[in-house]
N, C-alpha and C positions, 0 to 999 in steps of 0.2 A: 486424604479421605474426600470423597464427594458426598455431599449432603443433599436432602431433598430440595433445598433451595438452589441447587447449582444452576447457573446460567448454561443453556443449551443452545447451539445453533444447529439446525437442520440445514444442511447444505445440499441444494437440489438443482443439478444441471438440468436445462431444458432446451429443446429445439423442436418447435412445432408440437407441443405436448398438451394442446387445449384439452383433448379428449380424456386424459389420464390425470392431469394435474389436479382437478377438484377433488377426486377421490383420495389422492395422496395427501393433500392439505387438510381435508376434512378429518382423516385418520389421526393427524397430528393434534388438531384442535380439539378432538374428543378425548384426549388423554387427561386422566386424573393427575394432573400436574399443574402447578401455577402457571396460567397463561402468560403472564408478564416475564417469567423466567425462560420462555421458549422464543427464540429468534428464528423466523423463516427467511432464509437467504436464498433466492432464486438467481442462478447465474445462467443467462440466456444467451444462446449462440446465434441470435438473429431470427427469431420466429416471425412468420409471416401470417400467423393465425391469431386466435384470441389468447394465447398463453399469458401474455403480459397482463392483460385485463383480468384474467383469473387471478393471477398471482397478487395483484394490487387488491382484489376484492377480499383476500384473506389477510391483508395487512403485511405482506411479505416485503422485505427489502430486495431490490432488484439490481443486479450488476449485469453489465455488458461482458460477453465472452468473445473477443474478436477471433480467437483461435478455433472456436466452435466445439472442440472435443471435450468429453467429459473430464479427461485428465487435465486439461487446461483450466476447466471450470473449477475443479477441486483445488488446484494449486492457488488460483486467485481468491477462491471463497475462504480457505484456511488462513490466508494472510489478513482478510478483512473481516473475518467473523468475530463476535463479541462474546461467545459463549466459552466457558471453561472446558466444556466438551463439544466436539462436532460429530454430527451424525451424517454419514454419506448415505442419502437416501435418493434413489432415482425417482423421476416423475412416474414411472410405471409400477412403483411400489406402493403398498399400503401396510400400515401397521395393523396387526391382528390383536384385538382386545384393548380396552381403555386402560389397562394396568401395564401395558408394553413398556413404558418408560421406567416405572417403578421397578420392574424386574430386570430391566437392563442396567440400571445403576447399581444393582447389588453387587455386581463384580467390582465396580469401581471403589468400593470401600476398603479394598486391598490397595494401597498406594502403588504396588508394583504393577498392578494391571493397567496397561496403557491402551488396550484395544479389546473390544467385546462385540461379537457378531451373533446374530440370531442363528439357532440351529435348525430351524425348520422353514420351508415354504408351504404356505397354506394350499391344500388341494381342493378345498371346498368353497372358497370364497365365491360371492357372486359375480358373474360377468367373465370369469376366466374361460379362455378359448380351449378347444381340445389340445392345442399345442401347449398352452399355458399349463394345462393339467398334466400332460405327458412330462414337461420339465419339472414340476413340483413332485410327481411321483418318482421320477428318476433321481431327483436331488441336484440337477444340474442342467444348464442350457445347452451343453454340448456333449453328445454321446461319446465323443472321443475320450472325454475325461473318465468315463466309466472304465474304459480298458487300460488307461493309464493309472488309475487308482487315485487319480488327483481331483477329488471333489470334496465340498465342505458343507453340504447340507444332507440331512437325513435321507437316505435312499430306500424306498419300498421294495427295491429289487435285492439289494444286498443286505438290508436291515443294519446298516452302518452309516456313519456320517463321512467317513473316508476309508480308503484302503492303504494309505501311506503309513508307515511305522511311526505313529505319533503317541508319544507317552502323555497321559492326562491324569488329573487328580479331580475327583468329584468334591467340590465344595458346596456349602450351603447356598443353593439358588443358582449355581453355575458351574461349568466345566472349566477348569484351569488347564491349559496346554503348557507343558513343560518345555522349556528350551532344550535344543539339542546339546549333547556333550561335546567337549573340545575335540573328540575324535570324529565328530560328525560335521565336519566343515562343509560338506556338500548335501546336508539334509535339506528337505524340501517341505515347506509348510504348505498345506492344501490351499486351494484358491480362496483365500479370505481377503476381506477388505471392503467390500461394498454391499449394497442391498441391506441397509440398516446397520452397518457396522459403525460403531461409536469409537472415538478416539479422544485422548487428552490432547488439547489442542497445542499446549506448550511443548509436548513431545514432538509433535509434527513440525512446529516452527523451528525447533532446534535443528532439524535435520532436512527440511524441505530446500531443494536447489532448482533454480531455472523455472521455466513456464508450465512445467507438467509435473502431475503427482500420479504415478501409477500404483494403484491400490496393492496389486500382487507383489510388486517389488518392494513397496515401502513396508507392508506388513511383514513380508519375509525378513527384511532388515531387522525390524522390532524384535521379531521372535528369535533371531540369532543372538541377541543381546541377553546374556545370562542373568543381567540385573532386572530384566523387566519380564512381564507375563501378558500373555493374550489369552482370551477367554471365549467361551461359547455360552450363551444364555438359552434356556429352553423356552424360547418364544419363537413366534412365526411371523414372516411377511409375506403378504400375497404379492406375486410377481406377475404382472401382465406384460409378458415378454414379447409375444408375437400375435398379432391379430390375423395373420395369414400365412400360408406356405410361402409365399414370396418374401414376406418381411422376415421370416425365419432364415431364409437362405441369405438374404441381404446382410442381416446381422452376422452370419457365420462369415461372409466374405469380408466384412468391416473388420472383424476380429483378427483374420489372418494377414489382411493387408496392412492394417495398423501395426501388428506385431512386427512384421518384417521391416516396415518403414523405420519404426522407432528402435529396433534392434540395430538397424544400419546406423542410425545417427547416434548410437551410443546411450539413449535414454533407457533401455530396458535392461534389467539385470536379474530378472527372476530366473532361477536355474532350471529351465525346462530340459536342458541336456542331461541333467542328472537323473532324470526319470528313465533314460534309455529308450531303445528302439522297440523293444518287445511288445509294448502295449499298441504302438502304432501299427506294427505288422499284424497283430492279433485283430485289431480293429478292421483293417482292410480285409483280412480273410474271412471274417465274420460277416462283414458287409457283402462281399462277393457271393459267399456261399448261401447266404439269407437264412438257412435252416437254423444255425446257431442263435441268430437274433430272434427267430420265432420262438425258440425254446426259452430264451430269456424273457421275452414279452410274456409268455405262459406263465413262467415262474413269478413274474412281477404281478400278473393277474390274480394268482393264488394268494399272494401276500395282501394285495389291496385290489379289490375287484373294480376296475375301470376300463371302459372301452378304449380310453386313450393309449393304452399299452399297444394297441394295433399300429400305432405310429412307429414303434421302435423298429421293426423290420423294414420300414419305409424310409425313415429319416437317417438311418445310419448309412445305407448306400449313397443317399443323396449328399450327406455331409462329406463322406469319404471322397466322392467325385469332386465336390466343390473345392475341398481342400487340395485335392490333387491338381486340379485345374490352376488354382492360384499359385501353388508352388511352382508349376511350370512356368508360369507368366513371370514369376519372380526370376527364375533362372535365366530367362530369355530378355529380361529387362523391361517387361511390360509394366509391372507394378513394383512396389517397394520404394520408390523415389519419393513418393508423397503419401500423406495419409488418405483414407477412404473419403469419398465425396458423401457427406452426410445427408445430402439432399436425396440421395438414392434410397435411403432407409425410409419405408413407409411403415408407421406404427399400426 
């Protein structure tokens, strides 16, 4: 059981995050939780801006991440964290509400719960771009996941937090996600494990291998263990995902190129193939025809009125084209042999 005195480590990967990091760290320091029980651990991939100075001003412990990627930062940070729990928080995240930690810890009163993630992305946080609001409304940063049914935050379009066949039980203060049965060896857990997801550090240490920790793959493995439980807390994170159209596209390219690279090296085990091809074909058709995505945008607008829904019929074909180009480049050997160059991403 985790008590209110539990030592917590917020594990925050950074790379030129000077503009976002102050808001992230301030939201942690404002929590109604003993400050001495919170460790801020910033794992930096070689920032050339004022990221390190910002981290030091908040009393963070700083580690160097020579491999630069978020996944390498998390593997390193988990090994060196001091907390009983570790919270994977990105520099472009902010906790919503000063009771965020207290509500998150509720799930960990059950010793079987080894991971808990916020259920919502905040739509109304100050400073969100129109792309950020679109992602928060949709409940995901990748519209392809809508068609795959593979998302894990509340969507104002579907009025659900996932479309995958997941069994859950409402507990006091959180949602307990039930593990799959023995007959469901190819079951898929929605894309959980980041943006404020908390883990029992001992559980991660027992299982972590190598230089990388991929949150989707790792959380999937935890969920498949019938002795353990993962949970969702009814709390929110503000996600400042993309400051511009170009950064949104660059991050989409990063995801697909990194996936192909680490799949090739054997690091990735998340069972995307179990989701099938129907969702991908539907995504491409909807994107090409445009009218179906316009209808989806209108339906989303009726559920939650925000002009950001206008981006849906624009971004769907853009992402479909981007993924198609990257897939072709993988086939012809132009990408996939190395991770994406992080310097190409502009926040």
